Structure formats: C-alpha cells, structure tokens
C-alpha positions in Angstrom: 69.3 144.4 98.8 70.8 146.9 101.2 70.7 144.4 104.0 72.5 141.7 102.0 75.0 139.7 104.0 78.0 138.5 102.1 79.7 135.3 102.9 82.3 133.0 101.3 83.2 129.3 101.7 86.6 128.9 103.3 88.6 125.7 103.0 92.2 124.9 102.4 94.7 122.1 102.7 95.4 122.8 106.4 93.7 124.4 109.3 96.4 127.1 109.3 95.7 128.0 105.7 91.9 127.9 106.3 92.3 130.3 109.2 94.5 132.6 107.0 91.7 132.6 104.5 89.2 133.6 107.2 91.4 136.4 108.3 91.8 137.5 104.6 88.1 137.4 104.1 87.5 139.6 107.2 90.1 142.1 106.0 88.3 142.2 102.6 85.0 143.1 104.3 83.3 139.7 104.0 80.8 139.3 106.8 80.5 135.5 107.1 82.9 132.6 106.6 81.1 129.3 105.7 82.4 125.8 105.9 81.1 122.3 105.6 82.2 119.0 107.1 82.5 115.4 105.9 85.0 113.2 104.3 88.5 114.4 105.1 87.4 118.0 105.7 88.5 119.6 108.9 85.9 120.0 111.6 84.4 123.5 111.0 83.5 124.2 114.6 87.1 123.5 115.8 88.5 125.6 112.9 86.1 128.5 113.7 87.0 128.3 117.4 90.7 128.6 116.5 90.0 131.5 114.1 88.4 133.6 116.8 91.8 134.3 118.3 92.8 136.3 115.2 89.5 137.8 114.0 87.2 140.6 115.3 84.0 140.8 113.4 83.5 138.0 110.9 80.7 135.5 111.6 80.8 131.8 111.0 78.3 129.4 109.4 78.0 125.8 108.4 75.7 124.3 105.9 75.9 120.7 106.9 77.1 119.0 110.1 76.3 115.3 110.1 74.9 114.1 113.4 75.6 110.4 112.9 79.3 110.6 114.0 78.5 112.8 117.1 75.6 113.2 119.4 73.6 116.4 118.7 74.3 117.6 122.3 78.0 117.3 121.8 77.6 119.4 118.7 75.8 122.1 120.7 78.6 122.0 123.2 81.1 122.6 120.5 79.1 125.4 119.0 78.9 127.0 122.5 82.7 126.9 122.7 82.9 128.8 119.5 80.4 131.3 120.7 82.3 131.7 124.0 85.6 132.2 122.1 84.0 134.9 120.0 83.2 136.9 123.1 80.3 138.3 121.0 77.2 136.3 121.8 75.2 134.8 118.9 72.1 132.7 118.9 72.9 129.0 118.5 70.3 127.1 116.5 70.2 123.4 115.9 67.7 121.2 114.2 67.3 117.9 116.0 65.9 114.9 114.2 62.2 114.1 114.6 63.1 111.1 116.7 65.3 110.7 119.8 66.8 107.3 120.7 66.8 106.9 124.4 
C-alpha cells in the first residue's frame, strides 16, 4: 500500500468555496480532488481549471461526466484547457460510446 494515492470528493455551495476546499486539501497533503457533475452541481472541469491558479501539485479527477448534454469532443477540449492551465501535462483519457452518430 505504499503507492496508495489519496483523494477526496470536493463540493460546496459555490465555486469559490469548492476551490477553497481544493486548496485546503492540497495543504493537507491530499493528492487528488474528485468531483462529479449532474443536477445543479457545478461543472467540475471549469471548477478545476479555476483551481489551477491557486494550487501547485494536487491532481483532479471526475467519476462521471454525462455526455448527453455536450458532445464528447467538447468535453475533451475542456479537459485540455484544464491540463494547459495546470502547466503540468497529464494524460487525458476519455471513453467514447460504442456508437457515433454522424
């Protein structure tokens, strides 16, 4: 278990508070901030992009990003913006549906 990565789910009533929680997690030595989307939750990719301005080492992850409200390529573009803002390259992985509608 020496290679265990520790992460926490971060969410709050506003983007400002969520970013403050991400900063606090990083100061506490947490390695990954996780978030989900859906309902009235804030967009995790936009929140993560904003959090890059005030963090140095914490990584970001999402468990679920529904593709029905956005095209998968638009989601990849948003993920690339987060990666660019981090100034610390990370692999971007996506799972596309088994079908593609032309």
